[in-house]
N, C-alpha and C positions, 0 to 999 in steps of 0.2 A: 338501875333499870331506867331506860329512856323511853318516852312515848314514841318519839320519831328519831331515827338516825338519818342524817343527810350526808351523803358521800360526795364531796366536791363542793368547793366554796367559790366557784366562779359566779357569773351573772345569775344562773338558774338556782344553784344551791344556796347562795347567800340570800337571794330574794325569798326563796322558800322558807329558809330558817327564820328570817326576820319577820315574815308575815305570820308564821306559826306563833312565834314568841309574842307578837303584838296582840294576840288574842287572850293573853293571860290576864287581862283586865276584866274578862268575863268570868262569871262563876263557873261555867262549864269547862273552862280551860285554865283556871288559875293555878292548878297544881301540876300542870303538864311540864315535862322536862325534855329538852331537845339536845341532841348530839350533832355537832357539825365537824366533820373530819376533812382536812384539806392536805393534799400532798405538795402544795406550792408549785404546781406545774400548769396552772391555768393559761390558756392562750391569751387571756386578757393582758398578761404581762408584756406581750409583744405588740399590743394595739395602741393606737391613739384615737380618742373619741371626739368626733366633731358633731355628731348627730344625736346626742343623748341629753335631752333637757334635764337640768338639775346638776349636771357636771360642768365644770369650766370648759369652755370651747377649746378643743385640741388637747385636753388633758391626757397625759400618758397613762397607759394601762397600769403601770407600777404605782403612780399616784392615786389612780382610781381605786386600786385594791387597798391602799392604805386608808382611804376614806371609807370604803366598805367595811373594813375591819373595825374602824372606830365606831361605825353604826352597830355592828354585831355586838360589840362589847357593852352597848347600852342596855342589853337585855340579859339579866342574870339567869334567866331560864335556859339560855343557850350555853352549853359547855363546848367551847371551841378548841379543837385539837389541831394545831398547826403542825406541818412537816411530818405527817404520819401517812403511810400508805396502807390501804386496806388490801390484805392478801386473800382473805377468805371470809365468806358469810355462810353460815349454816342455820337451818331452822329446825327447832325441836320443840314440840308441844306449844306451837303458835308463837314462840319467842325466837328472835334472831340473835345468834351470837356472831359478833363482828371481831375478826382477828386482824390486827394491824401489825406493823413491824415493831411496835413498841408496847401495845396493851391489848386487852380484850374488853369488849363491852357487850351489853345486851339491850335490845330494843324491841318494841312491839310492831313498829312499822319501819320500812326502809324507803328512802328516796335516793335513787341513783342519778347523779348529775356530774358525771365524770368526763363529759365531752365525747367527741366523735372520732378520736384517733385510734383508740384500742380499748378493749375491755378484757382485763386479765384477772378479775376477781374470781376465785375458785368457789365451788360449792353451790352455785346458783344454776339451775337448769333453765337458762334463758336463751332465746334464739337471736343470734347476731345477724343483721341484714345490712346490705349496702345502704348508705345514706344517699338518697336520690335528690335531695334539695340543695346540694352544694356543687360547686364547679370542680373541685379537686377530686381526683379519683382516690379510691382506697379508703374512704371514710365510712364509718359504720354507725348504725343505730341499733337499739334493742327493739325487737318486735313488741308492740304494745297496743292496747285498745283503750283509747281515751286516757293515756298516760299510765295505765295499769299493765305491768308486765307479767305479774303473777300474784297470787294471793298475798297481800301485805307488802307488795313491792311496786313502787311507783318509779317511773323514769321522768326526768325533767330536762329541759333545755336541748342542746344539740343531740344528746344521746336518745332523746325521744323522737328525733327526726325533723325538728324545726330548722328554719333557715339560720344562717350565721350572722345574725344581727343582735347586738347587745340587748336591745329592748325586747325583741322577740323571745330570746332565751330567758331574760329576767321575768317577763310576763308569764312564760310557761311555768317557771318555778312558783310564781304567785298563784297561778291556777291550780297547781298540784296541792299547795297549802290549803286553798279553799275547798278542794275536793276532799281533803282529809277532814276539814271542819264538817263537811256534809256527812261524812262517814260517822263522825262522833255524834252529830246532832240528829241524823236521820232526816235532814231537811236542808235546803240551801242555806249557806252561812258564809259571811265574809267578816273581815275585821277592819272596819273603817276607822280612820284616825279623826280626832277632833282636838281642839285647843285644850280642853280639859284633860284629855287622855295623853297629850304629848309628854314625852320625857325630855326635860330641859337640862 
């Protein structure tokens, strides 16, 4: 059983997962477990990044993804499932069952960060809308209120309707993680890093 399952490991999904896992240094989150599922189809693979501080200027999306994965693997509380496609998600007794093309998982909360091209996961009664903040036609988002699409289901990144910039999508994933912290704490909460907390 996972506390949060994040579907999609692009800018939003990976940032959400790492932010969640970084809070495990706190007593209120030390036993939390996270599932990150990625189908290896992120648009980031096609990009080159020139305006993302912290990455090498002009880094290819493929190299950026490699660095992101190295970061993800620093956190033992993240169970990272690569090259899996989520086919269906069903909710029963407040628990979500996630069915992929390889395995089944259970989680208490879901974060959807699968991008703006299509949404084919069965079992969820979510409303698909046109994405109005991109120039290309035919892109979609999931209807949400402050990143919440339904009880226990968050959307992050392009699927939530934000613009197609790496840092905007990543920041939206971080915001969702902090919103989950607030749900757990019943008060505003973040996970700041410090030298003593750094994983070297």
